[in-house]
C-alpha positions as CSV (number, residue, x, y, z in Angstrom):
1,M,-19.9,6.5,-1.8
2,R,-23.4,7.2,-2.4
3,K,-21.9,10.2,-4.7
4,M,-19.9,8.0,-6.6
5,F,-21.4,4.5,-6.6
6,G,-25.0,5.5,-6.4
7,T,-27.8,3.8,-5.5
8,L,-25.6,0.8,-5.5
9,H,-25.8,-1.6,-1.6
10,E,-23.5,-1.0,1.1
11,R,-21.1,-3.7,2.5
12,K,-18.0,-4.0,4.5
13,V,-15.4,-5.6,2.3
14,A,-12.6,-5.3,4.5
15,D,-11.7,-5.4,8.1
16,P,-9.5,-3.3,8.4
17,D,-10.3,0.6,8.7
18,C,-7.7,2.0,6.9
19,F,-5.1,1.1,4.5
20,V,-1.4,2.6,3.6
21,Q,0.2,2.0,0.4
22,I,4.1,2.5,0.2
23,V,5.6,2.4,-2.6
24,F,9.5,0.9,-3.7
25,R,11.5,1.2,-7.2
26,D,12.7,-2.4,-5.9
27,V,12.1,-5.0,-3.6
28,Q,15.7,-4.6,-2.1
29,D,14.5,-1.2,-1.1
30,Y,11.8,-2.8,1.2
31,V,14.8,-5.2,2.6
32,N,16.8,-2.5,2.9
33,V,14.3,-0.5,5.1
34,K,13.6,-3.3,7.3
35,D,17.1,-3.9,8.2
36,D,17.6,0.1,8.5
37,P,18.8,0.6,12.7
38,H,16.0,3.9,12.8
39,Y,13.5,1.7,11.2
40,K,13.9,-1.0,13.9
41,Q,14.4,1.2,17.1
42,V,11.6,4.0,15.9
43,V,9.5,3.3,13.3
44,M,8.4,-0.5,13.6
45,P,8.0,-0.1,18.1
46,D,5.6,2.5,17.0
47,H,3.3,0.6,14.4
48,A,1.2,-0.2,17.6
49,N,0.0,3.2,18.0
50,F,-2.2,3.3,14.9
51,A,-2.6,-0.3,13.6
52,D,-2.9,-3.2,15.7
53,P,0.0,-5.6,14.8
54,E,-2.2,-9.4,15.5
55,R,-4.4,-7.7,12.2
56,T,-1.9,-6.3,10.0
57,V,-2.3,-7.4,6.6
58,M,0.7,-6.4,4.0
59,V,-0.6,-7.0,0.3
60,T,2.0,-7.4,-2.6
61,G,2.0,-5.8,-5.7
62,W,3.5,-3.8,-8.7
63,F,3.4,-1.2,-11.2
64,E,4.1,-1.9,-14.9
65,R,5.0,0.9,-18.0
66,H,3.1,0.1,-21.5
67,I,3.8,1.1,-24.5
68,G,0.3,2.7,-26.1
69,R,0.4,4.0,-29.4
70,G,4.1,4.6,-29.4
71,D,3.9,6.8,-25.8
72,L,4.7,5.3,-22.4
73,D,1.6,4.2,-20.7
74,V,1.6,4.3,-16.9
75,V,-0.1,1.9,-15.1
76,G,-0.6,2.9,-11.3
77,G,1.7,4.8,-10.9
78,D,4.6,6.7,-12.6
């Protein structure tokens, strides 16, 4: 971090020791994944092997597309 931020104070900013980002093109895609039998039988039970389910936090957001100088500028992804 020091290479990026120099002498700025280093401190703990969040309880998790890792973050995972998953991008869905539509909210319905997320709903469909949660309803998928494979997800329910294989993926979800495996979650506890990688993270503490009691301390798992979900953060939501979205990508926006903007037009700048006549070009499509993608903010946060493609």
